[in-house]
VOKEBA-48641 format. One line per field, with one value per residue (C-alpha): residue number from 1; residue in three letters; x, y, z. Coordinates in nm, 2 decimals, decimal comma. Example, Ala and Ser with C-alpha at 12.3 -4.5 7.8 and 13.67 -1.06 7.14 Angstrom:
2
num	(1  2)
residuo	(ALA  SER)
u	(1,23  1,37)
v	(-0,45  -0,11)
w	(0,78  0,71)
// end
This chain:
226
num	(1  2  3  4  5  6  7  8  9  10  11  12  13  14  15  16  17  18  19  20  21  22  23  24  25  26  27  28  29  30  31  32  33  34  35  36  37  38  39  40  41  42  43  44  45  46  47  48  49  50  51  52  53  54  55  56  57  58  59  60  61  62  63  64  65  66  67  68  69  70  71  72  73  74  75  76  77  78  79  80  81  82  83  84  85  86  87  88  89  90  91  92  93  94  95  96  97  98  99  100  101  102  103  104  105  106  107  108  109  110  111  112  113  114  115  116  117  118  119  120  121  122  123  124  125  126  127  128  129  130  131  132  133  134  135  136  137  138  139  140  141  142  143  144  145  146  147  148  149  150  151  152  153  154  155  156  157  158  159  160  161  162  163  164  165  166  167  168  169  170  171  172  173  174  175  176  177  178  179  180  181  182  183  184  185  186  187  188  189  190  191  192  193  194  195  196  197  198  199  200  201  202  203  204  205  206  207  208  209  210  211  212  213  214  215  216  217  218  219  220  221  222  223  224  225  226)
residuo	(MET  ASN  LYS  VAL  ILE  LEU  ALA  ASP  SER  GLN  ALA  ILE  PHE  ARG  ALA  GLY  THR  ALA  LYS  VAL  LEU  ALA  MET  GLU  ASP  ASP  PHE  ARG  ILE  ILE  ALA  GLN  CYS  VAL  ASP  LEU  ASP  ARG  MET  LEU  HIS  ALA  VAL  SER  THR  PHE  PRO  GLY  SER  ILE  LEU  LEU  PHE  ALA  ALA  SER  LEU  ARG  ALA  ASP  LEU  ALA  ARG  LEU  ARG  GLY  LEU  LEU  GLU  THR  THR  GLY  SER  ARG  GLY  ILE  VAL  ILE  ALA  GLU  ASN  ASN  GLU  PRO  ALA  ALA  PRO  TYR  LEU  GLN  GLN  GLY  PHE  GLN  GLY  LEU  VAL  TYR  ARG  ASN  VAL  THR  GLY  PRO  ALA  LEU  ILE  GLU  CYS  VAL  ARG  ARG  VAL  ALA  ALA  GLY  GLU  ARG  TRP  GLN  PRO  PRO  GLN  VAL  MET  GLN  GLU  SER  SER  PRO  GLU  ASP  ASP  LEU  VAL  GLY  ALA  ARG  VAL  ARG  ASP  ARG  LEU  THR  PRO  LYS  GLU  MET  ARG  ILE  VAL  ALA  LEU  ILE  VAL  GLN  GLY  CYS  LYS  ASN  ARG  GLU  ILE  ALA  LEU  ARG  LEU  LYS  THR  THR  GLU  GLN  VAL  ILE  LYS  ASN  TYR  LEU  ARG  SER  ILE  TYR  ASP  LYS  THR  GLY  VAL  GLY  ASP  ARG  LEU  GLU  LEU  ALA  LEU  PHE  THR  MET  HIS  HIS  ARG  VAL  LEU  ALA  GLN  ALA  ALA  ALA  ASP  ILE  GLY  ILE  ARG  ILE  GLU  ALA  GLU  GLU  GLN  ALA  ALA  SER  GLY  ALA  VAL  ALA)
u	(8,79  8,82  8,49  8,66  8,45  8,66  8,54  8,68  8,58  8,90  8,86  9,23  9,34  9,02  9,09  9,46  9,37  9,11  9,38  9,64  9,36  9,21  9,56  9,54  9,36  9,24  9,05  8,71  8,60  8,22  8,16  8,30  8,15  8,21  8,02  7,96  7,55  7,67  7,96  7,73  7,46  7,76  7,88  7,52  7,42  7,76  7,83  8,15  8,36  8,68  8,58  8,88  8,76  8,92  8,93  8,83  8,46  8,41  8,23  8,10  8,36  8,17  7,85  8,05  8,26  7,90  7,76  8,09  8,07  7,69  7,72  8,08  8,32  8,62  8,76  9,08  9,12  9,31  9,43  9,57  9,95  10,00  9,75  9,83  9,71  9,65  9,32  9,17  9,32  9,21  8,84  8,87  8,94  9,18  9,41  9,53  9,71  9,84  9,78  10,12  10,09  10,30  10,09  10,26  10,19  9,83  9,80  9,96  9,71  9,41  9,52  9,63  9,32  9,12  9,27  9,17  9,49  9,55  9,79  9,96  10,22  10,57  10,70  10,97  10,71  10,57  10,89  11,06  11,16  11,01  11,40  11,47  11,24  11,53  11,35  11,06  11,27  11,45  11,16  11,00  11,30  11,30  10,95  10,87  10,61  10,35  10,42  10,36  10,03  9,93  10,03  9,86  9,53  9,58  9,58  9,26  9,12  9,08  9,04  9,23  8,96  8,92  9,28  9,29  8,99  9,17  9,49  9,34  9,50  9,41  9,35  9,65  9,88  9,80  9,87  10,19  10,30  10,18  10,41  10,69  10,59  10,57  10,92  11,05  10,87  10,91  10,50  10,27  9,97  9,80  9,70  10,05  10,14  9,89  10,01  10,38  10,32  10,10  10,34  10,65  10,61  10,78  10,62  10,29  10,33  10,44  10,12  9,89  10,09  10,02  9,65  9,57  9,73  9,51  9,19  9,29  9,36  9,04  8,84  8,99  8,96  8,58  8,55  8,68  8,45  8,14)
v	(13,48  13,83  13,93  14,18  14,42  14,54  14,86  14,99  15,10  15,02  14,63  14,53  14,67  14,52  14,18  14,18  14,28  14,01  13,78  13,91  13,85  13,52  13,36  13,42  13,15  13,45  13,67  13,63  13,87  13,86  14,15  14,33  14,67  14,88  15,18  15,42  15,29  14,91  14,99  15,14  14,87  14,59  14,78  14,78  14,42  14,27  14,42  14,38  14,39  14,54  14,79  14,85  15,13  15,36  15,70  15,78  15,66  16,02  15,88  16,15  16,05  16,16  15,98  15,68  15,67  15,68  15,40  15,21  15,28  15,21  14,86  14,78  14,80  14,92  15,12  15,13  15,40  15,30  15,65  15,75  15,75  16,16  16,18  16,27  16,02  16,27  16,41  16,03  15,91  16,23  16,18  15,87  15,62  15,30  15,25  15,38  15,22  15,36  15,20  15,12  14,89  14,56  14,24  14,17  14,54  14,51  14,20  14,36  14,65  14,48  14,23  14,51  14,69  14,35  14,35  14,69  14,86  15,17  15,12  15,38  15,36  15,39  15,72  15,63  15,55  15,90  16,08  15,89  16,05  15,85  15,86  15,59  15,37  15,25  14,93  15,14  15,42  15,15  15,00  15,36  15,45  15,09  15,15  15,38  15,63  15,43  15,13  15,39  15,49  15,17  15,10  15,41  15,27  14,91  15,04  15,25  14,88  14,94  14,60  14,58  14,70  15,01  15,08  15,04  15,28  15,52  15,52  15,49  15,16  14,79  14,53  14,33  14,61  14,65  14,27  14,32  14,59  14,44  14,10  14,36  14,52  14,20  14,14  14,44  14,42  14,06  14,01  13,76  13,92  14,28  14,23  14,16  14,46  14,69  14,58  14,63  14,95  15,03  14,92  15,12  15,48  15,65  15,42  15,48  15,86  15,85  15,59  15,86  16,18  16,02  15,92  16,28  16,38  16,10  16,23  16,60  16,50  16,32  16,62  16,84  16,64  16,59  17,00  17,02  16,81  16,96)
w	(4,93  4,85  4,63  4,34  4,13  3,80  3,66  3,35  3,01  2,85  2,75  2,72  3,03  3,22  3,05  3,17  3,53  3,55  3,40  3,67  3,95  3,85  3,91  4,28  4,48  4,74  4,45  4,28  4,03  4,07  3,81  3,52  3,43  3,14  3,25  3,57  3,58  3,58  3,84  4,09  4,02  4,10  4,42  4,56  4,45  4,57  4,93  5,10  4,79  4,67  4,40  4,14  3,94  3,65  3,75  3,36  3,42  3,61  3,87  4,15  4,41  4,71  4,60  4,53  4,88  5,06  4,84  4,94  5,29  5,32  5,15  5,38  5,05  4,99  4,66  4,46  4,19  3,88  3,78  3,45  3,46  3,49  3,75  4,11  4,37  4,67  4,53  4,51  4,88  5,03  4,92  5,12  4,89  5,03  4,73  4,43  4,14  3,80  3,46  3,44  3,76  3,78  3,81  4,18  4,28  4,18  4,40  4,70  4,64  4,66  4,92  5,16  5,09  5,13  5,47  5,60  5,50  5,28  4,98  4,73  4,50  4,62  4,64  4,45  4,14  4,18  4,20  3,93  3,61  3,26  3,17  3,44  3,26  3,00  2,87  2,78  2,61  2,41  2,27  2,22  2,02  1,81  1,69  1,39  1,43  1,20  1,49  1,77  1,62  1,60  1,97  2,09  1,94  2,06  2,41  2,33  2,28  1,91  1,71  1,37  1,16  1,34  1,34  0,95  0,93  1,15  0,98  0,63  0,53  0,51  0,83  0,62  0,63  1,02  1,06  0,90  1,13  1,46  1,37  1,34  1,66  1,85  1,73  1,85  2,21  2,26  2,36  2,19  2,14  2,15  2,53  2,58  2,41  2,59  2,94  2,83  2,71  3,02  3,26  3,13  3,20  2,90  2,65  2,81  2,80  2,42  2,33  2,51  2,35  2,01  2,10  2,16  1,83  1,65  1,81  1,74  1,36  1,34  1,49  1,25  0,95  1,06  1,07  0,74  0,59  0,77)
// end
């Protein structure tokens, strides 16, 4: 049985990853951590584990690598879709996946690392153009600008109430938009929507860009009020 520690502040991605790994008989998730302190505590508490952690937690990589070596554990980085793999692999971590990783690729990565191997995304994935993602491009083009803003906030883990507040509308309006988004993407709920988005590079990049614009707009509005 391979013990897995999952550390990521993005609740939806964490839940989706846990769901994928829990379906495999040889994996057991022994800890889920939402921040850096809890992750370090879990690594110290459960030696001999596979740590699957988000780069966005901004860990001190040298310190973390030393802790993993001391506890006989191995580390897999969850990198953002536009990040290069080399800096993390050069730090001595045994594996890396991007947020748009598919379920089978994630499972293969964890299994290989657990077996003592190193794993990184196939070179074709790193070099592929976003235009090659025809499904993601088609869905992106079908969604309206308002729907894409909602998708961007869903990926960030926002609930309907928070989305409504940030987009200055009502929860019922958000629910109505979500029904349309589900129809256009072919998913059944917000978790599937977030995973679908992150698994399609062109759609994930569009959502990330919109998320940045939303935050910039909010900061500008806050500054204007102040």
